N, C-alpha and C positions, 0 to 999 in steps of 0.2 A: 529547163525543167528541173524541179527539185528532186534530189535522189532520196533524201531522208534516210541516210545510212550512217551507222557508227563505224568508224574505221579503227579506232584504238582507244584504250583507256590506260592512263599512267597515273600511279599514285606515289606521292613523295611524302616523307615524314617531315618533322619540324626542322630538321637539319638539311633539308633539300636532298636527302638521299633516296634513291629509287627503291621502293619496297615491292612494287608490282608493275609489270608491263604485260598487257593483254591486247594482242592484235586480232581484229576481227576480219578485216578484208584489205585487199590491195597492199601497197607498200607505203604506209604513212611515214612521216618524219619521225625519227627515233626519239626516245626520251632524252638522250644525251644532247641532241640537237635543239630541241624545243625549249628545254629548261633554261639554258643561258639566255635565250632570246626573250623568254618570259620575264626573267629576273632583271634583264636590262631595261625593261619598260619602266618608266618612272611611276612611283606610287602616287595616288591609289590606282591600282591596276584594274581595268575593266574586266568583265567576264568574257569579253570577246576581243581578241587581238589579231589583227591581220599581219601575217608574216610574208611580205612580198619576195624576200631574198631566198626563201626556201624553194627547192625544186621538187614538185610543183608548188606554186604559191599556196599557202596554207592558212586557214583560219583556226586559231587556237582558242578553245573554250576552257574555262577554268572555274572551279568552285573550291573555296577553302572552308573546311569543317574540322573543328577540334585540332587546329594546327596541322591538319593533313591537307595536302594540295592534290586536287583531282584535275588532270588535264586530258583533253580529248582533241587531237588534231583532225581536221577535216579538209580535204583538198578538192572536194566537189561542192556544188551549190546545194546547200542544205538549210532547212528552216532552223534559225538559231534557237528558238524556244524548244524545239524537238530535242536537240543535243543537251541543252541545259536541264531540261526536265529528266532526261535519262540519267544524268549525273546525280541529280537529287534522288531519283528512285534507287540508284545504286547505294547511296548513303543510307537511305531508309532501310533497305533490305539487309545490308551488312549489319546495321545496328540491331535489327530484328533477330538475326541468326547468331552473331558472335558477341552481341552485348553492347549496351550503351553505358558509358561513352565509347565512341569508336577510337581505338588507339592503334598505333603502328604495331605494337607487340601482339595485339590480338589478331591482326591481319596475317602477320608472319607465322603465328602459332597455329592458325586454322586455314592455311593456304588451300588444303584439299577441299574444304567447304566453300571457300571464296571462289575457287576455280569452277566448281560445279555451278554456283550461283551465276557467275558471269556468263558461263556457257548456256545456261537455261534462259537468262534474261535477254540475250542477244545471240542470234545465229547468223553467222556470215554477214554481219552488219545490219541485219533486220531485227528490230526489237520484237521479241516474242511475248514474254511473260514477265511482268514486273510486280505481280501481286504476291505478297509474302505467303498468304494462305495457300495459293495454288503451288507455290514453289516448295512448300513443306512436303507435298506428296511426291516430288521429283528429286529432291536433294537428300542424299544419305548423310545424316549427321551421326557420326560415330564417336566413341570414346566418352570422356567426361561430359562433353557438351550434349551428346545424345541422351545421357542419363538425366542431365539437368532439364532438357526440354521434355523428356518423358515424364518427369515429375510434375509438369504443369499441363498434362494431357495433350502434349504435342507429339507428332510422330518422330520416331528415331529408330535406332538399330536395336534397342533393348527388346528382348523376347517378351517382356511383360506387356509391351504395347501391341503385340500381335494377338488377334482373336484365337479362339480355340481351333486347333488344326495346324498351327504353325505357319511357316513361310509359304507353303504351297497354297494354303487357303487364302492367305493375304494377297498373293499374286493373282489368284483367280477371282478375287472379288470384283464385282462390277461397280465402278465408282459412281454409276448413276442409279444404283439400286435404291437409294433413299430419295431420289428426286432428280431433276434435270441437272446437267453439268453446269456449274456456276464458276466462272473464272476466278472470282474473288473469294470463294469459300472452298476450303479443302473438303474432301469427301470423308464420310463416316465420322463426323464429329461426335464425341461423347464427353459428357460432363456429369459428375456426381451431384453437383449443386447447380441449379438453374437460376442465373442472375442476369439482370439487365440494368445498366447504369447510363445515365445521361449527365454529362458535365458541360455546362455552357460557360465559356470564359470570354469576357469582353475587355478589350484594351482601349483606354480613353486617349484621345488626342485633341486637346482643347487649347486654343490660343486666345488670351484676353488682352484687350486694349488697356492703356494706362487708366482709363476711366472705369475699368471693370467690365465693360461690355464685351461679350464674346464676339470674336472675329470669325472663328471657325471652330466647329465642334463635331467630332466623329467618334464613333465606337466601332471598332473592328472585332467581330465576334467569331468564335470557333465553337462548333458543337462536336465534342468528343463522345464517342459511343463505345461502351464495353459490353460485348455479348459473350456470355458464358452459358450457352444453352445447347443441348444436343439436337441432332438432326438438322433440318432445314427450316428455320422459323420464318414466318412472314409477319412483319411488324408494321404498325402504323403509329407514327409519332406526330402529335398535333401541337402546333405552336399557336400562340395568340398574342395580340397586341391591342392597345387601346384603339378603338375605332372599328373593330371587327375586321371584315375582309379587306376593306379599303385601307384600314390602318396597317394591316400586315403587308399589303402591297407597297405602301409608302414607307414602312419602317425598314424592311429588308431591301437594300439595294446591292446590286452586283453580287448575287448569290453564286456560290460555287459548291457543287455537290460531288460526293463520291459516286463512282459509276453504278453502285447498287441502287441508287435512288431512281424511282420512276418519275421522269420529268413530266410526262403527260398528266399525272395526278396532281403534281404541284402547280402546273399552269392552269388546270381546271379549278383547283381549290387551293389557293395560296395558303400556306401554313400547314399543309398535310404532307408528311414525308412517308411514303410507302416504299418499303425496301426489304430485301433479304440480306441480313448483315454478314460481313466476314466474321470469322471466329476470332475472338480476342478484342483488343482495343484498336480503334481506328478513328480517323477524322471523317465524320459523317457530312459536315457542311461547313462552309465559311460564308460570312456576309459582312456588309458594311452598312452602318446606319448613320444618316446625317441628322444630328441632334438639333441643327438649326432649322427654322421654318423656311418655306419658299420665299422668294423675293416679294411675292404679293402679300405675305403675312408679316413682313418685317416691321412695317409701320405700327401694327397693333401688338407687336411682340415686345415684352419687357425683359430686363435682365433676369428677373426672378423665375422666368419660365425654364431656364436651364438650371435645374437643381442638382448641384454637385455636393458630395459630402465634405469636400475641402475646397476653399477658394483662397486666393493669395493676393495681397496688395503690398506695394513697395513705395515708401516715401524717402526721397533723397535730399541731400544737402541740408541736413539739420545741424544744430549747434551754432556756436559763435562764429566759427570759421567754415561752416558747411562741411565738416569732416565726418558727420554721422549719417547713417541711413537706417531705416527701420523696416522690418518685414513683419507683416501681420497676417496670421492665419485665421480664417473664419471656418470653424468646425460646426457642421450641422448634424443634428440627430434626426431630422425629418427627411426621409427619402421617399420619392414617389413609388408606389407599388410595392412597398416593403411590409405590408401588413401580414400577419400570420394567420389571418382568418381563412385565407384561400386554401391552406393546406388541409383544413378539416373537410372541405367539400370534395376533395379528390383522394379518397382513401385507396384507390386502386394502385397507387405507386408504392405502397408499403410505408411502414413507420418504424421498422426495427433495423438495427445495424447488422452488418454481415461482413465482418473482417475489415471494415473501414469506417470512416466517420459516419455518424448517423445521417442518412440522406435527408435532404430538405426539399421543400417545395416553395422556393422563392425566398425563404428566410428560416432561420432556426427559431427555436422556441423563445430565445431571448432577443430576437431581432438581429438585423445586420450588424456586423462587427467591423469597425474601422481599425486597420492594422498597418504597421510598417510605414508610418508617415515620416518622410524625409524631405526637407526643403534644401534645394541646391541653388546657390547664388554665385554665379561666376563673376569675377571682378577683372578689370584690365591687368595686363602683365606688368604695367608700371607701378602697381600697388606693391609697396615694400612689406607691409604687414597689416594685419587686422587685430586691433587691440580692444579690450573692454567689451567682450561679447556678453551681452546681458539677455538671457532668455527667461521668459516668464514660466515656460514649461520645457521639459526636456533638456538636452545638452547640445551645445554648438561648438564647433571648432573650425579653424582655418588651416587649409592645406596649401602651403606656399608653392609646392612643386606643381600643383594643378591650378593654382589661383582660384580656389573654390572655397566658399563657406558652406558647410553642411550643418544642418540643424535637424536633429533626430528627436522624435517624440515616442515615448513608450506607449504601449497599448492603453495603459490606465490613464496616461495624459491625454491621449487622443480620444478616449471614450467620452470625456466630459465636453458637452457642447459649449460654444462660446468663442471668444477670441484669445489667441496666444500671440505674443509679440517677441521679436528679437531685434535688439539695437546693437549696432556695431560702429566702431570708429576706425577709419582708414588711416594709414600712414603712407604718404606718397614718397616719391624719391627725394633724395637730399637736394636742396636748392640753396641759393645764396642767402636767402632769408633765414634758412635753418642754421647755416653755419656761421653767419655773421649777424649779430644783433638780434637773435631770436628771443633772448631773454632780457634784453635791455643792456647787454654788455657787448663791447667791441674790443677786439684785440689790437693793441698798438704795437706794430712790428718794430718801430724804432726803439721803443723803450723795453720791449719784451714782456709787457704785462697787460692786464685787462683794464679798460677804462669804464667806470660805472657812469652810464648816461642818465641814470635816474636822478631826479631832483633831490636836494638835501635841504636840511633846515637852514643852512647858511646861504642859500641862494638869494641873490639880491633882486630887486625889482627890475633891474636891467635885463634879467634872464627871462622875463615874461614872454617877449616875442619868440624866444627860442623854444620855450615850453609849448606855446601854441603850435609852432612849426613841427615839434616832435609828435604832438597829438595827431596832427593831420597826417604825418608820415605813418603813424601806427594804424590809423583808419585806412589809409591807402594800402598799407601792407596787408591788412585783414581782407580788404576787398580783392586784392590779388590772390590771396590764399583761397578765398571762396571760389573764385573763378578757376583756380588750378584744381581744387578738390572736386569741382563739378565734373571734370574730365575723368576722375578716378571712380566715379559712382557706377554701380552696376547698371546694365541696360536691360536685364531680364532676370527672372527668377522662375524656378519650376518646382513642382511638388510631386513626389511619388507616394503611392499608397495602394492599399488593397482593401476591398470590402467583400466579405463573405455573405452570401445570402441576398445579393442585390445585383440587378443589371441596369446599367444606365439607360439602355434603350427601352426598357419596360416590357421586353419580350418574355413570355412565360411558356411553360410546358403545361398544356391542358390535359394531356393523357398519353399513355403508351399502351397500345392494345396489341395482343398477340392473337392473330387470326388462326384458330385451330383448324379451320376447314382447308385453308390453303397451305398450312404448314405440314411437314412430313417428318416422321421419325422422332417425334417428341416423346412418345410414351403416353400411357394412360394417366389422365388427371394431372398433368404437369401445370403448375401455377407458379411461374417464375417470380422471384422477388425483384422489385423495380425500385430504383432510387434516382433522385435528381439532385444536382448541386449547381449553384450559381456562384460566379466569382467575377468581380470587376477589378481590374488592375490598372495602374497608371505608373509607368516607368518614365518619370520626368515628362509625363504626358500633358499635365495642366501647366501651361506656361503663361506668364504675364509679361508684357513689355512695359518698360518704364523709361 
């Protein structure tokens, strides 16, 4: 029977020095004992390591974040994802309270806050509360950090945060006075400005065959939501895709939602997210979209159906001895679903800025913007150097330490549609052909000088057979060089980029509605400002095999 209990949490810095040890229950293996056993395991180390020599036998869970090592030993039968999820929740909560990035000095300097958080999140091994909004009502944040959090309308020890009447009135307040108790939303939320923001980010992962045909194409999306609104708002976010309801069901696969989302509403009407949001920024949902059609549609599907802003092709073994390769970028300015006309029909999301970039509905006024285009071409380790890098746009350079050619295009270079090329010449390892007779000269060790094998004007007719033999040898040597250089050619190339105002999946936000009848504590005539942003990124996500 699974116990699903957390026994201990150990945190180590980048030098493997212990900075925190928190024991929840029983007598788990100490930090001094488990750390050497963890480090003794060969890299790459998995997130779950079984330690049979520990008494009792222990399973060690680990997560590395910002050079900090989080370990949790468990000696009973426990669901692995339960412990790993708890470690990730601890990281998220610590970043929320003591700041991002999470550093060892921050943990040591705010140990009183960290101890309160760990005690509230898990009690005697049982996970209790891992929601940052709810933890703000239970954790006392004092000193400079409390003033900082107080400045952004978060609870702290500053008297300015207390309502009129001081501490007694604050303690006597009923947390459910403005509505039902919600685990993910702190009580008595107050904001001077009421704003709602939706940020949808999709990460591309596309693999292309040497012919250019896509082998696999996925878009992993995240919907980040920022709520800065008083009281307990009840919201409805409507998403759409080409094909209506069936298109939405087909587009979003493997959805993951924040606990605030009402799943029954989504199942009944795919594309509608009904929820009471936490206060501040949080991850509302995540999803995966298969950009390739089903197997039944593959025969009628062409390469042009997958419209990417950037595509890449590699041609190898060019030149007299096959020492050159060429990378070609195809930059497109036509993206599906990128028209700006849709924004005019949805004025309910607002059209003005509010302390951040002007919100957009699918695209900005000037259309999607292609930025941060970087082509990465890994080459075999045997390649000694890359010479004569000729780029039609941007700049290219070779990094011998990583055996990688990088080609960067500025935004102005990537904005112009069309083709851009990069041609490179490889230099392989030294061989006998390079050291002896590579330029028509041979070294005579007996005489200590070089012998010129090239023909001279004084050559007689008797040398004709020797000339013919030398020509055949040169041709044979070139063929060997072509074969050798073929093994030094790159086998793949990838491109990174970002596009603002466009989503590869075609998913759109149709509306964001605040239900004033179900909401509580909003105040009279509150009309929050609403904004939407789209972003597609590819971190070496579009890769071609060659």
